[in-house]
C-alpha positions as CSV (number, residue, x, y, z in Angstrom):
1,M,-44.0,-78.3,41.5
2,K,-45.9,-75.6,39.6
3,I,-42.7,-73.7,38.9
4,T,-41.0,-76.8,37.5
5,K,-44.0,-77.4,35.2
6,I,-43.9,-73.8,34.0
7,F,-40.2,-74.0,33.3
8,T,-40.6,-77.3,31.5
9,I,-43.4,-75.9,29.3
10,A,-41.4,-72.7,28.6
11,F,-38.4,-74.7,27.7
12,A,-40.4,-77.0,25.4
13,L,-41.9,-73.9,23.6
14,I,-38.4,-72.4,23.1
15,I,-37.1,-75.7,21.7
16,S,-40.2,-76.1,19.3
17,F,-39.9,-72.4,18.2
18,T,-36.2,-72.9,17.4
19,T,-37.0,-76.0,15.5
20,V,-39.7,-74.3,13.5
21,K,-37.4,-71.4,12.8
22,A,-34.6,-73.7,11.5
23,Q,-37.1,-75.5,9.3
24,E,-38.1,-72.2,7.6
25,T,-34.7,-71.9,6.0
26,S,-34.9,-72.8,2.4
27,S,-32.0,-73.0,-0.2
28,F,-32.5,-72.4,-3.9
29,K,-30.2,-72.8,-6.8
30,A,-30.2,-70.0,-9.4
31,D,-31.5,-71.0,-12.8
32,A,-29.2,-69.3,-15.3
33,S,-31.5,-70.0,-18.2
34,T,-34.4,-67.9,-16.8
35,S,-32.5,-65.3,-14.7
36,I,-31.5,-62.1,-16.5
37,I,-29.3,-59.1,-15.8
38,N,-30.1,-55.9,-17.8
39,W,-27.6,-53.1,-18.1
40,K,-27.9,-49.5,-19.5
41,G,-25.1,-47.0,-20.0
42,Y,-25.4,-43.3,-20.8
43,K,-23.5,-40.6,-22.7
44,P,-24.5,-37.1,-23.8
45,A,-25.6,-38.4,-27.3
46,G,-27.8,-41.2,-25.9
47,S,-27.6,-44.6,-24.3
48,H,-26.9,-48.2,-24.9
49,Y,-28.5,-51.2,-23.2
50,G,-28.4,-54.9,-23.2
51,T,-28.0,-58.1,-21.1
52,I,-25.5,-60.2,-19.2
53,V,-25.9,-63.9,-18.3
54,L,-25.8,-65.2,-14.8
55,K,-23.3,-68.1,-14.5
56,S,-24.3,-69.5,-11.2
57,G,-25.7,-68.7,-7.8
58,N,-27.7,-69.6,-4.8
59,L,-30.3,-67.9,-2.7
60,N,-31.2,-68.8,0.9
61,V,-34.4,-67.6,2.5
62,E,-35.2,-67.7,6.2
63,G,-38.5,-65.8,7.0
64,D,-38.0,-62.3,5.6
65,Q,-34.2,-62.6,5.5
66,I,-32.3,-63.6,2.4
67,S,-28.6,-64.4,1.7
68,G,-26.7,-65.9,-1.1
69,S,-24.1,-65.2,-3.8
70,F,-24.1,-65.0,-7.6
71,V,-21.5,-65.1,-10.3
72,V,-21.9,-63.3,-13.6
73,D,-20.2,-64.4,-16.9
74,M,-18.9,-61.1,-18.2
75,S,-18.0,-62.7,-21.6
76,T,-21.8,-62.8,-22.3
77,I,-22.3,-59.1,-22.3
78,K,-24.7,-58.2,-25.2
79,D,-25.8,-55.0,-26.8
80,A,-29.5,-54.9,-27.5
81,D,-28.8,-53.5,-31.0
82,G,-26.5,-56.3,-31.7
83,S,-23.4,-54.2,-32.2
84,G,-20.4,-56.6,-32.2
85,R,-18.1,-53.6,-32.1
86,L,-19.7,-52.2,-28.9
87,E,-19.7,-55.7,-27.3
88,G,-16.0,-56.1,-28.1
89,H,-15.2,-52.7,-26.6
90,L,-17.1,-53.5,-23.4
91,K,-15.1,-56.7,-23.1
92,S,-11.8,-55.0,-23.7
93,K,-9.3,-53.3,-21.2
94,D,-11.2,-50.0,-21.7
95,F,-14.2,-51.4,-19.8
96,F,-14.6,-54.9,-18.1
97,E,-11.3,-56.5,-19.3
98,I,-12.8,-60.0,-19.5
99,E,-9.5,-61.7,-20.3
100,S,-8.3,-61.0,-16.8
101,Y,-11.7,-60.7,-15.1
102,G,-14.0,-63.1,-16.7
103,T,-16.6,-63.0,-13.9
104,S,-18.1,-60.5,-11.6
105,K,-19.7,-61.5,-8.3
106,F,-22.4,-60.3,-5.9
107,E,-22.7,-61.6,-2.3
108,I,-25.7,-60.7,-0.2
109,T,-24.5,-59.7,3.3
110,S,-27.9,-58.6,4.8
111,S,-31.5,-57.7,4.0
112,K,-34.2,-55.9,5.8
113,T,-37.7,-54.6,5.1
114,N,-37.9,-50.8,5.1
115,N,-41.3,-49.1,4.4
116,G,-42.7,-52.3,2.9
117,K,-39.7,-52.9,0.6
118,L,-36.9,-55.4,0.9
119,Q,-33.5,-53.6,1.1
120,V,-30.7,-55.9,-0.1
121,T,-27.1,-55.1,0.9
122,G,-24.1,-56.9,-0.4
123,N,-20.6,-56.8,-1.9
124,L,-20.3,-56.3,-5.7
125,T,-17.0,-57.3,-7.2
126,I,-16.1,-56.1,-10.7
127,K,-12.6,-56.3,-12.1
128,G,-11.3,-57.6,-8.7
129,I,-12.6,-54.5,-6.8
130,T,-15.3,-55.0,-4.2
131,K,-17.7,-52.3,-3.1
132,E,-20.8,-52.5,-0.9
133,I,-24.2,-51.6,-2.5
134,T,-27.8,-51.5,-1.3
135,F,-30.9,-51.7,-3.5
136,P,-34.6,-52.3,-3.2
137,A,-36.0,-55.6,-4.4
138,T,-39.1,-57.7,-4.4
139,I,-39.3,-61.5,-3.6
140,L,-42.0,-63.7,-5.2
141,R,-42.4,-67.2,-3.8
142,G,-43.9,-70.0,-5.8
143,D,-44.1,-73.8,-5.7
144,G,-40.4,-74.8,-5.2
145,M,-39.0,-71.6,-6.6
146,I,-38.3,-68.0,-5.7
147,T,-37.8,-64.9,-7.8
148,L,-35.7,-61.9,-6.6
149,T,-36.3,-58.8,-8.8
150,S,-34.3,-55.6,-8.1
151,E,-35.4,-52.1,-8.8
152,T,-32.9,-50.2,-11.0
153,I,-29.5,-50.3,-9.3
154,Q,-27.1,-47.4,-10.2
155,I,-23.4,-48.4,-10.2
156,N,-20.5,-46.0,-10.5
157,R,-18.0,-47.6,-12.8
158,A,-15.2,-45.2,-11.5
159,D,-15.4,-47.2,-8.2
160,Y,-14.2,-50.2,-10.2
161,N,-11.4,-48.4,-12.0
162,I,-13.3,-48.4,-15.4
163,Q,-11.7,-45.2,-16.7
164,Y,-12.5,-45.0,-20.4
165,K,-13.9,-41.5,-21.2
166,S,-14.7,-41.0,-17.5
167,K,-14.8,-37.4,-16.1
168,S,-13.6,-38.9,-12.8
169,F,-10.2,-39.6,-14.5
170,F,-10.0,-37.1,-17.4
171,N,-10.7,-33.4,-17.4
172,N,-10.6,-32.5,-21.1
173,L,-13.4,-34.7,-22.5
174,K,-15.9,-31.9,-23.1
175,E,-19.0,-33.6,-24.5
176,K,-17.2,-36.8,-25.4
177,F,-17.5,-38.4,-22.0
178,I,-19.5,-41.5,-21.0
179,N,-21.4,-41.2,-17.7
180,D,-19.7,-42.9,-14.7
181,E,-23.1,-44.2,-13.5
182,F,-24.7,-47.1,-15.3
183,D,-27.8,-49.0,-14.5
184,L,-28.4,-52.7,-13.6
185,Q,-31.7,-54.4,-13.2
186,V,-31.6,-58.0,-12.0
187,K,-34.1,-60.8,-12.0
188,I,-32.9,-64.0,-10.3
189,V,-35.0,-67.1,-10.7
190,A,-34.0,-69.8,-8.3
191,K,-35.4,-73.3,-7.7
192,K,-35.1,-76.0,-5.0
């Protein structure tokens, strides 16, 4: 009789724990108007930086784990100095080729806490090419909303076949190259 009671109590605890765990999963829709993606590219003579607008996305949170996916509207790439010429060049076949690849995508495949920081891993697709990246980020939770803010993420454009003035593709550029690595810093604000 005692063994039956113990099994019944243990089973009830397992069921209640599973139910609580399932209730902890929260889904949020990215708010494109308050989310922001900052970019910065480098060359020997200096750098350029600006923004890109998030088109859509969702973020799911279960305890310390996050998942989700985000679509970026590449036609919104802006130069902070307002150079229409640079923006047009970034949208052209030399760089992001937005006529053929109007969006880029990031899908979170896993996350874990490492030395007190959240490490986010996922698949980044640019120009139809998908590569896995990992970056540190912080999560802030508020009333009915969540904010995911990355630290600086370094992306190698050569991995996505962006060849213009790249030393990975051309040997004779001397000091007229553009660095293969560019920076992204992402802030995603998502609401229930």
